[in-house]
MARBA-876891 format. One record per residue: residue number from 1; residue in one letter; x, y, z of N, C-alpha, C, O in turn. Coordinates in steps of 0.1 Angstrom, whole numbers. Layout:
(NUM 'a' (X Y Z) (X Y Z) (X Y Z) (X Y Z))
...
This chain:
(1 'm' (30 -57 254) (19 -48 256) (6 -56 254) (5 -64 245))
(2 'd' (-5 -52 262) (-18 -58 260) (-26 -51 250) (-29 -39 252))
(3 'n' (-29 -57 239) (-36 -51 228) (-51 -55 228) (-58 -54 218))
(4 's' (-56 -59 239) (-70 -64 240) (-80 -53 237) (-91 -57 233))
(5 'n' (-76 -41 238) (-85 -30 235) (-87 -28 220) (-96 -20 216))
(6 'y' (-78 -34 212) (-78 -32 198) (-82 -45 191) (-73 -53 187))
(7 's' (-95 -47 190) (-100 -60 185) (-96 -63 171) (-95 -55 163))
(8 'n' (-94 -76 169) (-92 -81 156) (-105 -85 148) (-104 -89 137))
(9 'e' (-116 -82 154) (-129 -86 148) (-131 -79 135) (-136 -85 125))
(10 't' (-127 -66 134) (-129 -59 121) (-120 -64 110) (-121 -60 99))
(11 'f' (-110 -73 114) (-101 -78 104) (-103 -93 102) (-95 -100 96))
(12 's' (-114 -99 107) (-117 -113 106) (-119 -117 91) (-123 -108 83))
(13 's' (-116 -129 88) (-117 -133 74) (-131 -133 70) (-140 -135 78))
(14 'g' (-133 -131 57) (-147 -132 52) (-148 -125 38) (-138 -119 33))
(15 'k' (-160 -125 33) (-162 -119 19) (-161 -104 19) (-159 -99 8))
(16 'd' (-162 -98 31) (-161 -83 31) (-146 -79 31) (-143 -67 31))
(17 'n' (-137 -88 31) (-122 -84 31) (-117 -84 17) (-120 -93 9))
(18 'a' (-109 -74 14) (-101 -74 1) (-89 -83 2) (-85 -89 -8))
(19 'i' (-83 -84 14) (-71 -92 16) (-73 -101 29) (-78 -96 39))
(20 'd' (-70 -113 28) (-70 -122 40) (-56 -129 40) (-53 -137 31))
(21 'c' (-49 -127 51) (-36 -134 53) (-38 -143 65) (-43 -139 76))
(22 'r' (-35 -156 64) (-37 -165 75) (-24 -173 77) (-20 -181 68))
(23 'd' (-18 -171 88) (-6 -179 93) (5 -180 82) (10 -190 79))
(24 'v' (7 -168 77) (17 -167 66) (31 -168 72) (35 -160 81))
(25 'c' (40 -177 66) (53 -178 71) (63 -177 58) (59 -182 48))
(26 'l' (74 -172 61) (84 -170 50) (98 -171 56) (101 -164 66))
(27 'k' (107 -179 50) (121 -179 55) (130 -176 43) (127 -179 31))
(28 'a' (142 -171 46) (152 -169 36) (166 -172 43) (170 -166 53))
(29 'k' (172 -182 37) (185 -187 43) (183 -191 58) (192 -187 66))
(30 'k' (173 -198 61) (169 -202 74) (165 -191 84) (163 -194 96))
(31 'k' (165 -179 79) (160 -168 88) (146 -165 85) (141 -165 74))
(32 'k' (138 -164 96) (124 -161 95) (122 -147 91) (126 -137 98))
(33 'i' (115 -145 80) (111 -132 75) (97 -128 80) (95 -117 84))
(34 'l' (88 -138 79) (74 -136 84) (71 -149 92) (74 -160 88))
(35 'd' (64 -147 103) (61 -158 112) (47 -157 116) (43 -149 125))
(36 'q' (38 -166 111) (24 -168 115) (17 -154 114) (10 -150 123))
(37 'v' (18 -148 102) (12 -135 100) (-3 -137 96) (-5 -143 86))
(38 's' (-12 -131 104) (-26 -132 101) (-33 -119 103) (-31 -112 113))
(39 'f' (-40 -114 93) (-48 -102 94) (-57 -101 81) (-55 -108 72))
(40 'g' (-67 -92 82) (-75 -90 71) (-76 -75 68) (-75 -67 77))
(41 'v' (-79 -72 55) (-81 -58 51) (-95 -56 45) (-97 -62 34))
(42 'p' (-104 -49 52) (-118 -48 47) (-118 -41 34) (-110 -32 31))
(43 'r' (-127 -45 25) (-129 -38 12) (-133 -23 15) (-141 -20 24))
(44 'g' (-128 -15 6) (-131 0 7) (-123 7 18) (-126 19 20))
(45 's' (-114 0 25) (-107 7 36) (-94 12 31) (-89 8 20))
(46 'i' (-87 20 39) (-73 24 37) (-66 19 50) (-67 25 61))
(47 't' (-57 9 48) (-51 3 59) (-36 6 58) (-29 5 48))
(48 'g' (-30 10 70) (-16 12 71) (-9 0 76) (-12 -6 86))
(49 'l' (2 -4 68) (10 -15 73) (23 -8 78) (31 -4 70))
(50 'l' (24 -8 91) (35 0 97) (44 -9 105) (41 -19 111))
(51 'g' (57 -4 105) (67 -12 113) (81 -7 110) (83 0 99))
(52 'p' (91 -10 118) (105 -6 115) (111 -12 103) (105 -22 98))
(53 'n' (122 -8 99) (130 -14 88) (132 -29 92) (135 -32 103))
(54 'g' (131 -37 82) (134 -51 84) (122 -59 90) (124 -70 94))
(55 'a' (111 -53 91) (99 -59 97) (93 -70 89) (86 -79 94))
(56 'g' (96 -69 76) (90 -79 66) (79 -73 58) (71 -81 51))
(57 'k' (77 -60 58) (66 -54 51) (66 -56 36) (56 -60 30))
(58 's' (78 -53 30) (79 -54 16) (77 -69 11) (71 -71 1))
(59 's' (83 -78 19) (81 -92 15) (67 -96 16) (62 -104 7))
(60 'l' (60 -91 26) (45 -94 27) (37 -88 15) (29 -95 9))
(61 'l' (40 -76 11) (33 -69 0) (36 -77 -13) (27 -78 -21))
(62 'r' (48 -81 -15) (51 -89 -27) (43 -102 -28) (39 -105 -39))
(63 'm' (41 -108 -17) (33 -120 -17) (18 -117 -19) (11 -125 -26))
(64 'i' (13 -107 -13) (-1 -103 -15) (-3 -100 -30) (-13 -103 -36))
(65 'a' (7 -93 -36) (6 -89 -50) (8 -101 -59) (7 -100 -72))
(66 'g' (12 -113 -54) (14 -125 -62) (27 -126 -69) (29 -134 -78))
(67 'l' (37 -118 -64) (50 -118 -70) (59 -129 -64) (70 -132 -70))
(68 's' (55 -134 -53) (63 -144 -46) (52 -152 -38) (41 -148 -36))
(69 't' (56 -163 -32) (47 -172 -25) (53 -175 -11) (65 -175 -9))
(70 'p' (44 -176 -1) (48 -180 13) (53 -194 13) (49 -202 5))
(71 'd' (61 -197 24) (65 -211 26) (53 -219 32) (52 -231 29))
(72 's' (44 -212 39) (32 -219 44) (22 -208 48) (25 -196 48))
(73 'g' (10 -212 50) (-1 -203 52) (-8 -199 39) (-4 -205 29))
(74 's' (-17 -190 40) (-25 -187 27) (-27 -172 27) (-29 -165 37))
(75 'i' (-28 -167 14) (-32 -153 12) (-43 -153 1) (-41 -158 -10))
(76 'h' (-54 -146 4) (-65 -145 -5) (-67 -130 -8) (-67 -122 1))
(77 'v' (-68 -127 -21) (-70 -113 -26) (-83 -113 -33) (-85 -120 -43))
(78 'l' (-93 -105 -28) (-106 -103 -34) (-113 -117 -36) (-119 -119 -46))
(79 'g' (-111 -125 -26) (-118 -138 -26) (-111 -149 -33) (-116 -161 -33))
(80 'e' (-99 -147 -39) (-92 -157 -47) (-78 -158 -41) (-72 -149 -36))
(81 'p' (-72 -170 -43) (-58 -171 -38) (-49 -161 -46) (-50 -159 -58))
(82 'a' (-39 -155 -38) (-30 -146 -44) (-22 -153 -55) (-18 -164 -53))
(83 'g' (-20 -146 -66) (-12 -151 -77) (-16 -146 -90) (-22 -135 -91))
(84 'e' (-13 -153 -100) (-15 -148 -114) (-29 -145 -117) (-32 -136 -125))
(85 'a' (-39 -152 -111) (-53 -150 -115) (-58 -137 -110) (-68 -132 -116))
(86 'v' (-52 -131 -100) (-57 -118 -95) (-48 -106 -98) (-50 -95 -93))
(87 'l' (-37 -108 -106) (-28 -98 -109) (-35 -86 -115) (-31 -74 -112))
(88 'g' (-45 -88 -124) (-52 -77 -130) (-61 -70 -121) (-66 -59 -126))
(89 'k' (-63 -75 -109) (-73 -68 -100) (-66 -59 -90) (-72 -53 -81))
(90 'l' (-52 -59 -90) (-45 -50 -81) (-35 -42 -88) (-30 -45 -99))
(91 's' (-32 -31 -82) (-22 -21 -87) (-11 -19 -76) (-15 -15 -65))
(92 'l' (1 -22 -80) (12 -22 -70) (22 -10 -73) (27 -9 -84))
(93 'l' (25 -2 -63) (36 7 -63) (47 1 -55) (46 2 -43))
(94 'p' (58 -4 -61) (68 -11 -54) (77 0 -47) (77 11 -50))
(95 'd' (85 -5 -37) (93 3 -29) (105 9 -38) (109 20 -36))
(96 'r' (110 1 -47) (122 5 -54) (119 3 -69) (127 -2 -77))
(97 'g' (107 8 -74) (104 7 -88) (112 17 -96) (114 29 -91))
(98 'n' (117 13 -107) (124 22 -116) (117 23 -130) (115 13 -136))
(99 'l' (114 35 -134) (108 37 -147) (119 39 -157) (130 43 -154))
(100 'p' (116 36 -170) (127 37 -180) (131 51 -182) (123 59 -187))
(101 'g' (143 54 -178) (148 68 -178) (149 74 -192) (150 87 -192))
(102 'w' (150 67 -202) (152 72 -216) (139 78 -222) (139 84 -232))
(103 'l' (127 75 -215) (114 80 -220) (110 93 -213) (115 96 -202))
(104 't' (102 101 -220) (96 112 -213) (84 107 -205) (80 96 -207))
(105 'a' (79 115 -196) (67 111 -188) (55 108 -198) (48 98 -195))
(106 'g' (54 116 -208) (43 114 -217) (44 101 -225) (34 94 -226))
(107 'k' (56 98 -229) (58 85 -237) (56 73 -227) (51 63 -231))
(108 'w' (61 75 -215) (59 64 -205) (44 61 -203) (39 50 -203))
(109 'l' (36 72 -201) (22 70 -199) (15 64 -211) (5 56 -210))
(110 's' (19 67 -223) (14 61 -235) (17 46 -235) (8 38 -239))
(111 'f' (29 42 -231) (32 28 -230) (24 21 -220) (19 10 -222))
(112 'a' (22 28 -208) (14 22 -197) (0 20 -201) (-7 10 -198))
(113 'q' (-5 29 -209) (-19 28 -214) (-21 15 -222) (-31 9 -222))
(114 's' (-11 12 -230) (-12 0 -238) (-9 -13 -230) (-13 -24 -234))
(115 'l' (-2 -11 -219) (2 -22 -211) (-9 -27 -202) (-10 -39 -200))
(116 'y' (-17 -18 -197) (-27 -22 -187) (-41 -21 -193) (-45 -10 -197))
(117 'p' (-48 -32 -194) (-62 -32 -200) (-72 -23 -192) (-81 -19 -198))
(118 'd' (-69 -21 -179) (-79 -14 -171) (-75 1 -170) (-79 8 -161))
(119 'w' (-66 6 -179) (-62 20 -178) (-74 29 -181) (-82 27 -190))
(120 'n' (-75 39 -172) (-86 49 -173) (-80 62 -178) (-74 69 -170))
(121 'd' (-83 65 -191) (-78 78 -197) (-83 90 -189) (-75 99 -187))
(122 't' (-95 90 -185) (-101 102 -178) (-93 104 -165) (-90 116 -162))
(123 'r' (-92 93 -158) (-85 95 -145) (-70 99 -147) (-65 107 -139))
(124 'a' (-64 93 -157) (-50 97 -160) (-49 112 -162) (-39 118 -157))
(125 'e' (-58 117 -170) (-57 132 -173) (-59 140 -161) (-52 150 -159))
(126 'q' (-68 136 -152) (-70 143 -139) (-58 142 -130) (-54 152 -124))
(127 'l' (-51 131 -130) (-39 129 -122) (-27 137 -127) (-19 141 -119))
(128 'i' (-27 138 -140) (-16 146 -146) (-16 160 -140) (-6 166 -137))
(129 'v' (-29 165 -139) (-31 179 -134) (-28 179 -119) (-21 188 -114))
(130 's' (-35 170 -111) (-34 171 -97) (-20 168 -92) (-16 173 -81))
(131 'l' (-12 159 -99) (1 156 -94) (12 164 -101) (24 162 -99))
(132 'k' (7 173 -109) (16 183 -116) (28 176 -124) (39 178 -121))
(133 'i' (23 167 -133) (33 159 -141) (36 167 -154) (27 171 -161))
(134 'n' (49 169 -156) (54 175 -169) (56 164 -179) (66 157 -178))
(135 'l' (47 163 -189) (48 152 -198) (60 153 -207) (64 143 -213))
(136 'e' (66 165 -208) (78 166 -217) (91 163 -210) (101 162 -216))
(137 's' (90 161 -197) (102 159 -189) (107 144 -190) (99 135 -189))
(138 'r' (120 143 -193) (126 130 -194) (128 124 -180) (132 131 -171))
(139 'i' (124 111 -179) (124 105 -165) (138 105 -159) (139 107 -147))
(140 's' (148 103 -167) (162 103 -162) (166 116 -155) (175 116 -146))
(141 'v' (160 127 -158) (164 140 -152) (153 144 -141) (155 155 -136))
(142 'm' (144 136 -138) (134 140 -128) (140 139 -114) (149 131 -112))
(143 's' (134 147 -105) (138 145 -91) (131 133 -86) (122 127 -92))
(144 'r' (135 129 -74) (129 117 -67) (114 119 -65) (106 110 -68))
(145 'g' (110 131 -61) (96 134 -59) (88 134 -72) (77 129 -72))
(146 'e' (94 139 -83) (87 139 -96) (85 125 -101) (74 122 -106))
(147 'e' (95 117 -100) (94 103 -104) (84 95 -95) (76 87 -100))
(148 'a' (84 98 -82) (74 92 -73) (60 95 -77) (51 87 -77))
(149 'r' (58 108 -81) (44 112 -85) (40 105 -98) (28 101 -100))
(150 'l' (50 104 -107) (47 97 -120) (44 82 -117) (35 76 -123))
(151 'q' (51 76 -108) (48 62 -105) (34 60 -98) (27 51 -101))
(152 'l' (31 70 -90) (18 70 -83) (7 71 -94) (-3 64 -93))
(153 'l' (9 80 -103) (-1 82 -114) (-3 69 -121) (-14 65 -124))
(154 't' (8 62 -125) (7 49 -132) (-1 39 -124) (-8 31 -129))
(155 'c' (0 40 -111) (-7 30 -102) (-22 34 -101) (-30 25 -102))
(156 'l' (-25 47 -99) (-38 51 -97) (-47 53 -110) (-59 53 -109))
(157 'a' (-40 54 -121) (-48 56 -134) (-55 43 -138) (-63 43 -147))
(158 'r' (-51 32 -132) (-58 19 -134) (-70 18 -126) (-72 25 -116))
(159 's' (-79 9 -130) (-92 8 -123) (-92 -4 -114) (-103 -8 -109))
(160 'a' (-80 -9 -111) (-79 -21 -102) (-86 -17 -88) (-84 -6 -83))
(161 'p' (-94 -26 -83) (-101 -24 -70) (-92 -24 -58) (-96 -19 -47))
(162 'l' (-80 -30 -59) (-70 -30 -48) (-57 -23 -52) (-51 -26 -62))
(163 'v' (-53 -13 -44) (-41 -5 -46) (-31 -8 -34) (-35 -6 -23))
(164 'i' (-19 -12 -38) (-9 -15 -28) (3 -5 -30) (9 -5 -41))
(165 'l' (6 3 -20) (16 13 -21) (27 9 -11) (25 9 2))
(166 'd' (39 7 -15) (51 3 -7) (60 15 -5) (67 19 -15))
(167 'e' (60 22 6) (68 34 9) (67 44 -2) (77 47 -8))
(168 'p' (55 50 -4) (53 60 -15) (61 73 -13) (62 81 -22))
(169 'f' (66 75 -1) (72 88 2) (87 88 4) (93 98 7))
(170 't' (93 76 1) (108 75 2) (115 85 -6) (114 85 -19))
(171 'g' (123 94 0) (131 103 -7) (123 114 -14) (128 121 -22))
(172 'v' (110 116 -9) (102 126 -16) (101 139 -8) (100 138 4))
(173 'd' (101 150 -14) (101 163 -8) (87 166 -2) (77 159 -5))
(174 'm' (86 176 7) (74 178 14) (62 181 5) (51 177 7))
(175 'i' (64 190 -6) (53 193 -15) (48 181 -22) (36 179 -24))
(176 's' (57 172 -26) (53 160 -33) (45 151 -24) (36 145 -28))
(177 'r' (50 151 -11) (42 142 -1) (28 147 0) (19 139 0))
(178 'e' (26 160 1) (13 166 2) (5 163 -10) (-7 160 -9))
(179 'q' (10 164 -22) (3 161 -34) (-1 146 -35) (-12 143 -39))
(180 'i' (8 137 -31) (6 123 -31) (-6 120 -21) (-15 113 -25))
(181 's' (-5 125 -9) (-15 121 1) (-28 127 -2) (-38 120 0))
(182 's' (-29 139 -8) (-42 145 -12) (-48 137 -23) (-60 136 -24))
(183 't' (-39 132 -32) (-44 124 -43) (-50 111 -39) (-60 106 -44))
(184 'v' (-44 105 -29) (-49 92 -23) (-63 95 -17) (-72 87 -18))
(185 'v' (-64 106 -10) (-77 110 -4) (-88 111 -14) (-99 106 -13))
(186 's' (-85 118 -25) (-95 119 -36) (-99 106 -42) (-110 104 -46))
(187 'e' (-89 97 -43) (-92 83 -48) (-101 75 -39) (-109 67 -44))
(188 'l' (-101 79 -26) (-109 71 -17) (-123 77 -15) (-131 72 -7))
(189 'a' (-126 88 -22) (-138 95 -19) (-151 86 -21) (-161 88 -14))
(190 'd' (-150 77 -31) (-162 69 -34) (-162 56 -26) (-172 49 -26))
(191 'g' (-151 53 -19) (-151 41 -10) (-151 28 -18) (-153 18 -12))
(192 'e' (-148 28 -31) (-149 16 -39) (-136 9 -40) (-135 -3 -42))
(193 'r' (-125 16 -38) (-112 10 -39) (-106 8 -25) (-109 15 -15))
(194 't' (-98 -3 -24) (-91 -6 -11) (-76 -3 -13) (-70 -6 -23))
(195 'f' (-71 4 -2) (-57 7 -2) (-50 0 10) (-55 0 21))
(196 'l' (-38 -5 7) (-29 -11 17) (-16 -3 15) (-10 -5 4))
(197 'i' (-12 4 25) (0 13 23) (10 10 34) (7 12 46))
(198 'a' (22 6 30) (33 5 39) (41 18 39) (45 23 28))
(199 't' (43 24 51) (50 37 51) (57 39 65) (52 33 75))
(200 'h' (67 47 65) (73 51 77) (68 65 81) (70 70 92))
(201 'd' (62 72 71) (57 85 73) (43 86 80) (33 89 73))
(202 'i' (43 83 92) (30 81 99) (23 95 100) (11 95 98))
(203 'r' (30 105 103) (23 118 105) (17 123 92) (6 129 92))
(204 'e' (23 120 80) (18 124 67) (5 117 64) (-4 122 57))
(205 'm' (4 104 69) (-8 96 65) (-18 93 76) (-28 87 74))
(206 'e' (-15 98 88) (-23 95 100) (-38 98 97) (-46 89 101))
(207 'l' (-41 109 91) (-56 112 90) (-62 104 79) (-75 104 78))
(208 'l' (-54 97 71) (-60 89 60) (-64 75 65) (-74 69 60))
(209 'f' (-56 69 74) (-58 55 78) (-71 53 86) (-75 61 94))
(210 'd' (-78 42 83) (-89 38 91) (-86 24 97) (-94 19 105))
(211 'r' (-75 18 93) (-71 5 98) (-56 5 99) (-49 12 92))
(212 'l' (-51 -3 109) (-37 -4 111) (-33 -18 113) (-40 -26 120))
(213 'v' (-22 -22 107) (-15 -35 110) (-1 -32 113) (7 -27 105))
(214 'l' (3 -34 126) (17 -31 130) (25 -44 131) (21 -54 137))
(215 'i' (37 -44 125) (45 -56 123) (59 -53 127) (65 -43 124))
(216 'k' (65 -63 134) (79 -62 138) (85 -76 138) (79 -85 143))
(217 'd' (97 -77 133) (105 -89 132) (96 -101 126) (96 -112 131))
(218 'g' (88 -97 116) (80 -107 109) (68 -112 116) (61 -121 112))
(219 'q' (64 -105 127) (52 -109 134) (43 -97 136) (47 -86 139))
(220 'v' (30 -100 135) (20 -89 138) (19 -86 153) (17 -95 161))
(221 'q' (22 -73 156) (21 -69 170) (8 -63 174) (4 -63 185))
(222 's' (1 -57 164) (-12 -51 167) (-20 -50 154) (-15 -47 144))
(223 'v' (-33 -52 155) (-43 -49 145) (-53 -40 151) (-59 -43 161))
(224 'a' (-55 -28 146) (-63 -18 153) (-72 -10 143) (-69 -8 132))
(225 'd' (-84 -6 148) (-93 2 141) (-90 17 146) (-90 19 158))
(226 'v' (-87 26 137) (-82 39 140) (-93 47 148) (-90 54 157))
(227 'e' (-105 45 144) (-116 52 151) (-117 47 166) (-119 55 175))
(228 'q' (-115 34 168) (-115 29 182) (-103 36 190) (-104 39 202))
(229 'l' (-92 37 183) (-80 44 190) (-84 58 194) (-80 62 205))
(230 'r' (-90 65 184) (-93 79 187) (-103 80 199) (-102 89 207))
(231 'r' (-113 71 199) (-122 71 210) (-115 69 223) (-120 73 234))
(232 'a' (-104 61 223) (-96 59 235) (-86 70 238) (-78 69 247))
(233 'g' (-87 81 230) (-78 92 232) (-64 90 227) (-55 97 231))
(234 'k' (-63 81 217) (-49 78 211) (-49 82 197) (-59 83 190))
(235 's' (-37 85 192) (-35 87 178) (-27 75 172) (-23 66 179))
(236 'v' (-26 75 158) (-18 65 152) (-4 65 157) (2 55 160))
(237 'e' (2 77 158) (15 78 162) (17 73 176) (27 66 179))
(238 's' (8 77 185) (10 73 199) (8 58 201) (15 52 209))
(239 'h' (-1 52 193) (-2 37 194) (10 31 188) (15 20 194))
(240 'y' (16 36 177) (28 31 172) (39 31 182) (46 21 184))
(241 'r' (40 42 189) (51 43 200) (48 33 211) (58 28 217))
(242 'e' (36 32 215) (32 22 225) (37 8 222) (43 1 229))
(243 'v' (34 4 209) (37 -10 205) (52 -12 203) (56 -23 207))
(244 'f' (59 -2 198) (73 -5 195) (83 2 205) (95 1 202))
(245 'a' (78 7 215) (87 13 225) (95 2 232) (104 6 241))
């Protein structure tokens, strides 16, 4: 497909980007996981990282978060190389995160408060209400949606300027999805935080995205500005279908 109508200029490297990936490559057992991946995420934006299963999204997010390193290429986060030095500046919601099931939600949040120096008590209290968290509920008996909301609270209660969400809706019921997406919207109201969200739930998040990075088989297929797509009469979903059809 010709993606010339969807310029990469808004994703060019520079000080206005929260994330810069340049020619990132990763192999596992001689299999290419990521191949020459390059894109940028502007500060204050909400960018969707979209693609089918096995595209390399989670591997890429782990490297951006500094939990693993590429075989070649570079990743910069908030102007610094990804890694230990910037871990405190980002908040990651992993795809398969497991909270300690023997704790209640309240005890877990008390532990998280001591764990993260940038924990914001006021925001945590607001999120407890908006995400409908039962502090007395033991994590081991929570539904998938309840635990997902608690994990999101843990992620958003921090003041980190970069938030990375990996499949926040996996196994989550419709009501929980609505609560999660509306909470993300409220977090973006001031435009100070940057969100990078990998998800299969395009319809749920379509109205939130202002940037898209579409990836398949470890390669970037399209980088698009959502407003440009809309001016061209396209939606996020229709562009996704165009690219991956």
